[in-house]
C-alpha positions, 0 to 999 in steps of 0.5 A, spaced: 466 475 516 463 473 510 464 466 508 468 467 501 473 471 505 474 464 510 474 460 504 479 464 500 484 464 506 484 456 506 488 456 499 493 460 502 500 458 505 504 464 508 511 461 507 516 467 506 520 466 500 528 466 500 531 472 499 535 473 492 534 466 490 538 465 483 531 463 479 528 470 482 534 474 480 535 471 473 529 475 470 529 481 474 529 488 472 534 492 475 532 497 481 535 503 476 530 501 470 524 500 475 526 507 478 526 510 471 520 507 469 516 509 475 519 516 475 515 517 468 508 516 471 509 521 476 507 528 474 508 532 480 509 532 487 505 536 492 509 538 499 506 542 505 509 543 512 504 543 518 502 549 521 507 551 526 512 546 525 517 545 530 525 547 528 528 543 533 526 536 531 524 532 525 518 532 522 513 525 521 512 525 513 505 522 510 505 520 503 498 521 501 496 516 494 490 518 490 486 514 486 485 513 479 484 520 475 486 524 481 492 528 483 496 529 489 494 537 491 487 535 490 487 529 494 492 532 500 487 538 501 482 535 505 488 532 509 491 538 511 487 539 517 489 532 520 496 534 518 496 540 522 493 537 528 498 531 528 504 535 526 505 531 519 509 533 513 504 532 507 507 529 501 502 527 495 505 525 488 500 526 482 501 519 478 498 517 472 496 510 473 495 505 468 490 499 467 489 497 475 484 491 473 490 488 469 494 483 473 500 484 468 500 491 468 500 491 475 506 486 476 510 492 472 507 498 474 507 497 482 514 495 483 516 501 478 512 506 482 515 503 489 522 503 486 521 510 485 518 512 491 523 508 495 528 512 492 524 519 494 523 517 501 530 515 502 532 522 500 526 525 503 530 531 507 534 533 501 528 533 496 523 537 501 528 541 505 525 539 511 528 534 517 524 528 517 524 521 520 527 516 516 520 512 515 514 514 513 506 514 514 502 512 508 495 514 507 492 511 500 485 511 497 482 506 492 488 505 487 493 509 492 491 504 497 493 498 493 500 502 491 501 503 499 500 496 501 504 493 495 510 499 497 509 496 504 510 489 502 516 491 498 519 496 502 517 495 510 523 498 512 521 505 510 514 504 513 512 506 520 504 504 519 499 504 513 492 506 512 489 503 506 481 505 504 477 502 499 482 498 495 480 494 489 485 489 489 490 486 494 497 482 494 497 477 499 503 476 503 503 469 501 508 465 497 504 459 495 497 456 493 497 451 499 492 447 494 496 446 488 503 448 491 504 453 486 508 459 487 503 465 488 505 470 483 505 477 484 500 481 484 496 476 487 501 474 492 509 475 493 512 468 491 516 471 485 516 478 488 524 478 487 523 477 479 519 483 479 522 488 484 529 488 482 531 482 486 528 484 492 524 478 495 519 479 500 521 480 507 516 477 512 519 478 518 520 486 517 513 486 514 510 483 520 512 489 524 508 494 520 501 496 523 496 496 518 489 500 518 484 498 512 478 501 511 472 500 507 464 502 506 459 497 507 456 499 500 462 498 496 460 491 495 459 491 487 462 485 484 462 489 477 467 494 480 473 490 481 477 485 476 475 478 477 482 475 476 483 476 484 476 473 486 479 466 487 484 469 492 480 474 496 473 474 494 468 478 489 467 485 491 471 490 496 468 488 502 470 481 501 477 483 499 478 487 505 476 482 510 480 477 507 486 481 506 485 483 514 484 476 516 491 474 512 495 479 516 492 477 522 494 470 521 501 472 519 501 476 526 501 483 523 497 488 528 491 490 523 485 493 524 479 493 519 474 498 519 467 498 516 463 504 515 456 503 514 452 506 508 459 508 505 460 506 498 467 507 494 468 515 495 473 517 501 468 520 506 470 525 512 469 519 517 474 515 513 479 520 512 479 522 520 479 515 522 485 513 518 489 519 520 487 518 527 489 510 526 496 513 523 497 518 529 496 512 534 500 507 530 506 512 529 507 513 537 
């Protein structure tokens, strides 16, 4: 692990916030407002049942989250073989993301998208017409990986396991900066998450129970490709950041796997896709 990842971890205290504290709730948008804001960014939802889907048992749903400039159908297409292999109901929304490099933008956008997605997952059978397991698997790449992990931090009760590839930023599962003692604000940490997430604070105990697989290419290491507001917490490039986040999860007791792909850059390769899906299939058992 790179020294920057170790150094970054030294300033983070993994202390769970008290759910629903009055100060957190005071300025919080409502869940209804968040859900409506998130829905405005969702352009379409691609849904595909696995080949030879059984009629006598619920399907495991996989939510596939594309990156910047992508769309659900195109992102889902290369995942169809794995969905058939593992018997997954494949769901891939098309999302019109905002500026992912702006922490202020993310502090509003990801709680909104997560509120929309949580509502969608809770009504998945009605929305898709299929009998489904109550918790989902998440597979995200780049901007979609960031959303997948933040959704898991906000709604761990709805997630069986998550695979996140090539994320550019991460939200640490920490509430305070151990050096300054100040609240580690979202989207850098989860100390004030309830303020942004409709009053729902970070639930460390539930989050710890969700297995996480993280993938990154070893050549995805250009500091110019990521916003620097996160540097002090998780490092200066995607490799450093993946390592720092994985170590933070290990320290917390999460079942986390970090897979680094030699020679790969930022694109989602067939090897990354296959490894992430295989990990999800193993973790859902």
